[in-house]
Each structure stands twice: as C-alpha cells, then as structure tokens.
C-alpha positions in Angstrom: -1.4 11.1 16.4 -3.7 8.3 15.2 -3.1 4.8 13.9 -5.8 4.0 11.4 -6.4 0.4 10.1 -8.7 0.0 7.1 -9.5 -2.3 4.2 -8.2 -1.3 0.7 -8.5 -3.5 -2.3 -8.4 -6.9 -0.4 -5.5 -5.6 1.7 -5.4 -4.1 5.2 -3.5 -0.8 5.5 -2.1 0.5 8.8 -1.2 4.1 8.6 -0.4 7.0 11.0 -1.8 10.5 10.6 -2.3 13.6 12.6 -6.0 14.2 11.9 -9.0 11.9 11.7 -12.5 13.5 11.2 -15.8 13.1 9.5 -15.6 13.9 5.8 -17.0 17.3 5.0 -18.5 16.4 1.7 -20.4 13.2 2.6 -21.9 11.3 5.5 -20.5 7.8 5.9 -16.8 8.7 5.3 -13.8 9.2 7.6 -11.3 11.8 6.5 -7.6 11.1 7.1 -5.0 13.8 6.7 -1.4 14.8 7.7 0.1 11.4 7.1 3.2 10.6 9.1 6.0 8.3 7.8 9.5 7.6 8.9 12.0 10.1 7.8 14.1 9.4 4.7 17.4 9.6 6.7 16.7 6.4 8.6 19.4 3.7 8.3 17.0 0.8 7.8 14.4 1.4 5.0 11.2 -0.7 5.2 10.0 -1.4 1.6 6.4 -1.5 2.7 6.6 1.8 4.4 8.3 3.3 1.4 5.5 2.0 -0.8 2.9 3.7 1.4 5.0 6.9 1.5 5.0 6.9 -2.3 1.3 6.1 -2.6 0.3 8.9 -0.3 3.0 11.4 -1.3 0.7 14.0 -2.9 -2.4 13.2 -0.7 -3.5 16.1 1.4 -6.5 14.3 2.8 -8.2 11.0 2.0 -11.8 9.9 2.6 -12.3 6.3 3.6 -15.8 4.7 3.8 -16.8 4.0 7.4 -17.5 0.4 6.6 -13.8 0.0 5.5 -12.4 1.3 8.8 -11.4 -1.5 11.1 -10.0 0.6 14.0 -8.8 4.0 14.9 -6.3 4.4 17.8 -5.0 7.6 19.4 -1.3 6.8 20.0 1.6 8.6 21.8 4.2 7.8 19.1 4.3 6.5 15.5 4.8 2.8 14.9 5.5 1.0 11.7 3.0 1.6 8.8 2.2 -1.7 7.1 0.1 -3.4 4.4 -1.3 -6.8 5.2 -3.0 -9.4 3.1 -6.7 -9.1 3.8 -7.3 -12.8 4.3 -4.0 -14.2 5.7 -3.1 -11.2 7.7 0.6 -11.5 6.7 2.6 -8.4 5.9 2.8 -7.7 2.1 6.3 -7.0 0.9 6.5 -4.3 -1.8 9.7 -5.8 -3.4 9.6 -9.0 -5.5 11.1 -12.0 -3.8 12.8 -14.5 -6.1 12.3 -18.1 -5.2 15.5 -20.2 -4.9 16.2 -22.0 -8.2 16.1 -25.7 -8.1 19.2 -27.7 -8.9 18.9 -29.9 -11.9 
C-alpha cells in the first residue's frame, strides 16, 4: 500500500492506494489506482475522509502531474486520509463550522 501526498487546487491531499505507476498515456504523470478508505462500518466517521471517499468513489485510476506530487511512501498499513490547506498546512474540515454567536 502507498501513501501519496500531492497538491490539488491549493490544497494538499494525502490518500492511500494499492498501485502507483507511470501513466500509460503520457510522460510526466503518476497514475494512482485502487484507492483505500476506511470501511463504512467504523464507529467514528471522519468528515474529511468521507469527502475524499465521495470524491474518488467512481475513480478507477487517476493521473497526477509529477510536479504536483510531494511524496510517495510505501507503508505497511493505512493511516488517515486528509486534505490540508496548501499554505497553512492545517487539516481542512469538510463540514461547515458555525462560529459562536456574540451576545448582544
């Protein structure tokens, strides 16, 4: 299994997949396939992981430009898939967070 970290629309995605290879159709791309997400029967649901699961639900393989790849790691077990802000590095939460209302 591989952990792949790459830039995507001013965000940094960290995903897990079974296959990483050179893209067949073009030089300069890395092909990711067989994405791995937590199972739906987990007790605690991470909204960011759910967002990634929905985004890649129908994706058989994806080609990412080499210059967008930050890192590829071969790992023994799957960790948490996350989306981070490209500048701040903080985890992006998929659900809207309401600010506390001020008392007047």
